[in-house]
N, C-alpha and C positions, 0 to 999 in steps of 0.2 A: 511699655511699662512706665508708670508714673515715676517722677523723680523721687518722691517719698518712698515708694516701694523699692527703688534701686538703692536708696540710702539704707533702708532696713536690711535688705539682702546683703549689702556690703558689711554692715555691722555683724550679722550672723557669720559671714565668712571669716571676718577677722577674729572672732572669738573661737571658732573652730580651728583656724590657723594657729592661734596662740596655744590652744590646748595640745594640738598635735606636735608642734615644734618643741614645746617645753617638756613633753613626755617622751620624746625620742630617745635620749640617752638612757633613761631608766627602763624603758621597754626593752631596749637592746641589752641592757646589763642583766636583766632578770631572765632572759631566755637561756635555757640550759646550755646549748652550744653557742658560745658568745659570737654575736654578729659583729660587735666592735670589741677590740682587745681591751684588757682591764684598765690600763691607764689612758686609753684613747679618749674616754669621755672628758677627762680633765684637760687633756691637751686640746681637744676640739673646742672646748669652751674658751680656752686661752686664745686660740687662733681666731675664733669668731669675734672675741672681744677686740683683738687687734684689727680685724677687718672692719668692724663697726667704727672704730676710732678713725681708721684711715678714710673710710668713705665719708664720715662726718666732716673731716677736715677738707676733703676734696669738694664736697658739696658746699661748704661754707665759702670757699674761694672760687666757685664756679660763677660764670656769668649767665645772663638770661639767654645768650645765643644758643647754648646747648640744652635748653630746657626740653625741647621736643625729643632730642636724642636720649636725654636722661629718662624721660617718661617711657619711651619705647624700650630702653634697656631694663628699666624696672619691671615693666609688664612681662618681658620675656623671662627674666629671672624668676619672678613670682610664679608664672605658669609652669616653668620648668621645675621649680621646687615642688609645686603641687603634684605634677605627674610623677616625679621621682619618688616622692613619699608614697604615692599610691602604689607604684610598682614594687617598692621595697616592702610595703605592708603585705601585698599579695604574695611576694616571694617568701617572706617570713612565715606567713600563715601556712603556705603549702609545705614548707620545711618542717613546721611544727606538727602538722597533721601526719606527714609521712614518717616523721621520727628521724633523729640524727644519731648516728653511731659515733664512737670515739674516733678521733683523727689518728690513723695508724700509718697509712701509706704516705710516701713523699708527695705524691700528686695531690692527695687530699689536703695536706698541710699547705702546699703552694696555692691551691685553689682557695682555701679558706683565707690565706693572707691577701690574695688579690681581691676576694670579695670584701674583706674587711676594709681594704684601702678604698674600694669603690664606695662602700656605704659611708665610710668616714668622709670622703669628699662630698657625697650627696648631702650628708648632714650639715656640713659647712655651707654648702650652696643654699640649702633651704633656709638656714638661720640667717645668713647674710641677706637672702632675698626678703625675709621678713623685715629686717632692719632697713633695707633700701627702699621698700615700697611704702614706708611711712613718711609723713611730712617732716620737715626740718624742725618744727617746733610742736610742742604739745597743743593739741586742738581742743582747748577749753577744759582739759582735765584738771581737777583740783590737785594742788601739790601735796595735799595730805594723803593722797592715794599712794605716794611713793613707799611709805613704810608698809602699807598693805601689800604692794607688789613684792617687796623683799620678804615679807612673811609667807606669801604664797610660794615664792621660789624655794624657800627652805622647807615649808611645812608639809606640802602634800607628798613629795618624795620621801621625806622622813616617815610620815605616817604610813605610806605604802610599804616601805621596807620593814617597819616595825610590825605592821599587821601580818605581813608574810612570814616573819619570824615567829610571832606569837601563835598564829593559826597553823603553823607547820606547812606553809604552802611552798613547795619546791618544784611543782610542775610548771613547765614553761607556759602552757596555755592559761593556767590559773593566775600566774604572775602577770601575764599580758592583760587578762580581764581586770585584775586589780589595778594595774597602772592606768588602764583606760578609764576605769571608774573615777579614779582620783583626777584624771585629766578633765573629765566632764564636770566634776565638782569645782575645779579651778576655773573653768570657763564660766560656770554659773556665778561663781564668786566675783570674778572680774566684771561680769555684766551687772551684778548688783552694786558693786562698788562705784563703778563709773560707766554708765550705760552708753555714753557717747565717746568712750575712750578709744583712740587708735594708737597703737604703740609707736613711739618715736625712738630714734637710736639711743638717747639716754635712758629711756624706760626699758628698752630691750636689754641694755647693758645692766640695768638694775636687777632685772629678773634673772639674767644669767649669773650675776654676781651672787645672788642668793642661792642659786643651785650649786655654784662652785663652792660656797661655804659649806653646804651640806655634804657635797662629795668629799671635801677635804676632811671633815669630821668623821665621815663614815669610813673612808679608805685608810686614813692615817692614824685615827684614834681608835675607833671601835673595832677595826679589823686587826690591829696589832697590839692592843693594850694587854691582852692576856698572854701574848707571845713574848713581849719584851719587858713589861713593867710590873707584872703581878708580884714578883718576888721583892720588888723595890718599893712599890707604892701600893699597899693593900687597899687603900680607899679609892682606887681608880674606877671601880665599877659605879661609883656615885656620879660619874659624869653623865651617864645616860639619863637617870631621873632628873638631873639638873637641866640638861638640854631639853627634855620634854616639858619641864616646867616653864622654861623660857619660851619655847615654841607655843605653849598654850597662852602665855601672858601677852605676847606681842600682838596677835590679832585683836585681842580685847583693847589694848592700848591704841592700836591704829583706829579701831572703830570708835572708841571714845574721843580720840582727837578729831576724827571726821565729823562727829556730831556736836562736840562742845568747843573744839579749838577755835572755831570761827567767832564765837561770842567774845573771846578774849583778844584775839589777834586780828580779826577781820574788819575792824571798824574803818569805814571809808572817810575820806576827807571832804571838805567843803567843795573843792574843785571837782571831785568825782560826782557829787550830787548836782553841781551846776551843769556838768556835761551830760549827765543822765537826764536832767530836766529839759535841756535843749534838744536832745535826741527825741525825747518823748513828745515835745511840742511839735516837732517835725512830723511825727507819726500821726498825732491827734490834731489834724488840721481843722476839723469842724468843731472842736471843743466838746466832744460828746462825754468826756470823762468828768466826773465830779472832782472836787478838790481832794477829798480823801482817797479816791481811786487813783488820782494822778500821783499823790505822794507815795502811796503804797507801791505802785508800779515803778516809780522812779527809784525807790529804795531797792526794789527787786532787780532792777537793771544793774545795780552795783553789787549783785551777788550777796546781799545780806540775808541771813536766815530769818524765818518768820518771827522767832522770839525776839531778835534784836529790833526788827521793825515795830513789833508791838510795844517794846519798851520805849522806843524813841517817840512814837506817836501817842502813847498812853491809851492804847486799846488792847483788846484781848487777841490772842493768837487766832481764834476762830474767826474773829472779825477781819483780820488780815487776809485769811483765806477767802472770805466772802468777797471782799473788795477786789482781790486778785481775779476771782472767777468772773465778777461783773465786768472788770476792765478788759479781760481777755475776750469776752463775748462782744463788747462794744468795738474792739479793734479787729475782730474777726480772726483770732488765732485760737489754737486748741490748747496750748499750754505754755509753760515757761520756756521750753526749748525753741518753739516756733516764735514766741515773742522776742527772744534774744536774737534769733536769726533775722527777724524783721528789723530790729533795731540795728543790727550789723549791716543790713542792706542800705539803710539810710546814711550811714557813715561808719567809719572805722570804730569798732567797739573797743572801749577802753578796757584794759585788763582788770582783773579782780584785785582787790587790795593785797591778797596774799601772794600775788605773782608779780608785783611791781618791780621789786629788786631782789637780788640774790639774798641780801641780808634778811628781808622779810620772809622769804620762802624758807630760810633755814629755821626760823622760829615758829613755823606753822605746826610743828609736831613737838610734843614734850621730849626734846632731844636728850635731856639730862638722864632720864630713866633708860632710854634706849642706849645711850653711850655707856652707862654703867653696866648694863647687861652684856653688851658686846665686848666690853673690855674684860669682864669676868671670863667670858668664853675665850678671849684671846690669851689671857694669862694661863688658863687651863690648857689651851692648845700648845702654848710654848713649852709647858711642863711635860705634857703627855704625848705630843707628836713624836713620831719616830725620827730620831736624829740621824745624821749621816753615819755611815759605817766607819768605825775607828780604823786608823791605819795600823798596820802590823809590820814592824821593822825587826828582823832577826829574831822572830818568835816572840817579841815583846809588843803588847798592845799599847799604842800611843794615842791619847785623845787629841784629835785634830781640832783645836780651839777655833781657828779661823772659819772652818766649815760650820761649826755650831753658831758662831756669831752671824755668819751670812744667812744661815737657815732662820734664826730668830728674827733677824732684820727683815727678811722677806715676809715672814708671817705678820710682823707688826705693820709693815707697809700695806699689806693686803687688807688687814683689819681696819686700818685708818681709812682706806679708800671705801670700804663697805660702810663705815660710820658716816663718811661724808655724803655718800649717795643716799643712805637711808635717812639722813637728816635734811634732805631736800636740796643739796648742792647740785649745780648743773655739771654735766659731764665735761664740757669744754673749758679751756683755760682762757678766761677773759681778764685782761689787765684792767685795773681800776681806771675810771673815766678821767679823773683829775690827776693821775700820776704823771710825773715828768719823765720822759724817756731817758733811760740811763746812757744812751749814746745817740749820736746825731746821724749816723749812717744807716741807710736802708739795708735790710737784712736779705739774705738770699732766698730763692725759692727752693722747695724740697727737691725739685728735679735736678738742681745743681749738686746736691749732696748724694743723690742716689748712685751715681757711678762710684763714688768713694765707698759707699756702703757695700756695693757689689764686690769691690776689691777687698773689702775687709773680711768677707766670708771665708775665702780659702785660707787667709792668714789666721783667722780665729780657729778654723778647723785644725790647721797644722800645729799651732802653738798649744792649744788646750786639749783637744780630743786625742791627739796622737802622741805628742811629746810629754806634756805634763797635765793630765786631766784634773789633778787636784787643784789647779789654779784657774779652772774654767770660770768660776764665779767672779774672779777679779779681772780676767782677761777681757771678757765681753763688755762689761760697763766701761772700763778704762779705754778700750779701743773705740767704742762708740763715741765717748766724749771727746777723745783726741781727734777723731775724724770729723766730728761735728765742728769743732773749733777750726780745724784746718779748712773745711769746706767754706765756712763763713769768711775766712781770711782770703781764700782764693777768689771768690766771686764778689767780694764787697766793692762797691763802686768808688768809695772815698778813700783817699790815702793821706788824709790830713793828720790823723793821730798815729802814734807808733803801733806797730803790729801787735806786740804783746799786750799793750794797754787796751786796744780795741777788742782783741780776742777775749780778754778777761771780762770786759764789760758785757759783751754779747753773751758769753757763757753764763755769767751771773744773772743776767736778765732772763735767759732761758730757764735756768734752774729754778729761779724764783717763781716764774709763772707756771712752770711744768710741775714742780713738786709742792710748792707752798700753796698756790691758789687753785691748783687743778685737782682732778680726781683720777682721770685716766692715766696720767703719768705715774702716780703713786702705785696704782694697781699693776701696771705693766712692769715697773721696776721690781716690785715685790715678787711677782710671778717669775720674772727673769732670775732673780736670786734663788728662789726655791727650786726651779727646774734645772738651773745650772748646777746646783749642789747635787741633785738627784742623778743627773747624767754624768757628773764627774766621778761618781762611784762605779761606773760601768766601764768595762773594756770596750774599745771601739767596735768590736764585732757584735756586742750585745746591745748597743744603743738602738732603741726603736726608731723607726722612721718618723713616727709622730712626734717623738721627743726632739729630733733634729729640726723638724719643721717648726715646732713651737718655739724652740730657742732662736732659730733664725728670724722668724717673724717678729718675735718680741724684741730682738735686737734692732731690727730694721725700724719698727714702729717707734721704739724709744728714741732712736736717732732723728727720725723725721719729726716726731712730736717735739723734740727739743728745739728744732729749728723753727717750727711753727709757733711754739710758745714764746720764743724770744722776739717774735714780731711785735713791736710796740706801735701805737698809733703814730702815723707819719705826719698827721696834720698839725701844724702849729696853732696857736690861739687864733680866734676869729679876727681880732684886731690886726694881727700881722698879715693874715690872708688878705684883708681888705686893703691894707697899705701896699702890699705887693701887687695886687691886681690894678690899683690906681696907678702905681708906678709903671707897670707894663703898658697900660692903656695910654699913659702920657708919653711913652716912647713910640706910639704909633701902632700898637697892636690892637686888633679888634677884641670884642668880648670873649668869643670862643677861643681865639688864638691865645689870649692872655691866660685863660683857664688851662688850656693845654700846656702852655709854657710853665705855668706854676706846678702842674702835676709832674712834668718832666724834672723840674728842679727839686721836687720833693722825693724823687726816686721811684715814682709809681711806674708800674709796667704799662705797656700799650693797652692791654685788656682793661686794666683798672681805669685808665684815662678814658677809654671808649665808653665804659660803663658809667663813669661819673659825668662826663660831658655829653653823652648821648650822640656820639659821632662814630665814624668808621676808622679802621686802621690806616687806610690810605690818607685820610685827612690828618691824622696825628703825625704821620711821617712827613707829610708836606709842610705842616705848620712847624715841625721841628727844624727843618732846614731853613724856612723863612725866618724863624725866630733867631737862629744863630746868625744869619746874615744881617738882620735889622739891628741886633744888639751888639754885633761885633765880637761874638764869642765863637769858640770852636768845638766845645764839648759840654757835657752836663756839669762837670766840675767848675768850669769857668762861669757858667750860667748861675750856679748856686752861689759862688763867691760874689758875683755881681749883685744878686738880690740880697745877700747878707750884708754887703757893704752899703748899698744905696737905699734899700728898702727896710733894713733891719730884720730880715727873715732869719730866724734861729732854728727852724725845724729841719 
């Protein structure tokens, strides 16, 4: 099979894979005998989000040594996800055809619980496989497609449920067909929006976030509004028309931004044109292109639309298309995609103007309109969402204000994360490039904090779920923060600053990167608050297993994410590095040994030094001992002090 045919087949598989995965919870929810329990869909999305974030962090800190094993693991997970989904679909179809009676016997209830747990695990495995098998970065997809993904995530399940209600569809088979139809529409829409798009972990997170928003609105608002609030808020039924109006407006805004937003925000700089012209000269060795064709193709290489090229060159849009076609024929390519692939083969293709920086990508969509719409829905959700159950003391109902505050805080945090994702922010927490590190000690690895997190689980269960469940939403975050600070203190290599001062600096740096500049931290903390309040209202015997898993995973991810977010760049300014290397070479160290010694002094791990210096672990260990002997030091602390005193190293 040709490489082009393989690529086209891979694209079709990805679109089918996307439609099947995104439609899984709604297909299961609309079947008459529930394959997945009621709240399990939301809990599954939370755990999937946590797993995606964890894998994203592990992949970001992995080295090239494990690339082959990573690819093999990805392939196994994806294939297993395919087979599991196929088997589950066949089992569900057989169960629908044969018919399901009510669960009456104890054996039937236990069997259904086991089947639900198996299907729940398979759904998590399939969705995580979808995220794992995608590349670490977006492969050429325009950032303006992010709002469209969010709209798809909300829109088609909402339309499916609405149509099933309006048409009176209550049959399991008809609901299954209806959900499948909307899944196909979503696949076609994604293929129309970005034909070469392969979902990356941030985009998977974005789509799941849209689905989670719809599930929250449907489960907590539309399902209970007539039960709890009709006597208090007569106008609550206006929420449904307002939501439909918003869902109808968002795709139009996304499409409009995709067509016209590039004209305002996508202008390339002179350096971009210079790079594009240099790349095009490399391709056009024999000078077959005319001047006009050369200029048009150079502008095309910077991802400028035809209207902007026509305005810059003073020609008509149809003339631009003609020059493009002639240039493609002379270069022997079929279209824009193959032309850009050819340019990328000559040298690294420079990114489009809308994807240079995070600040530029945030302005690629009219965020003001989207923010206003989502904040309106957020305020309505805070007013109309089902609050926690009031406490009853000696027959008197007491309003539990801390629970209400925690509930509203969780909702606001979730909405803020949705706004950040929809406006084009990246999922990961990236410290600013020019920011000065708030502390000079290297921070611990997540593996050092994991044992402390494992010890925190039984303590959390005992304190919150057994003794005082009403304080669960305070116990979990406080315990995670305390254990994070304690773990950072235990494994920190430097003892120069006081313990409390260093812990405060590390914790402040982590909170700033985790909650202020990040997206995943805000989302996970908000979900943790919401589900902690929900579980806190239940006696221990009624707490669902999925709820326990969700709370545990969210607590673990919050703790690990806080450690990773507090990691600041360890490298000092370039001038200090040069002075330190010259000092080490002047003391008799070779070039490679000086680089290894500098990495050791900066607190880098052996893997990081091997990756940076392109050497082996044994070489690093050998150079470490030689460096200590040649410089007359005994450990890393003395080496760092020597470089700080003699070479002026401050990092």
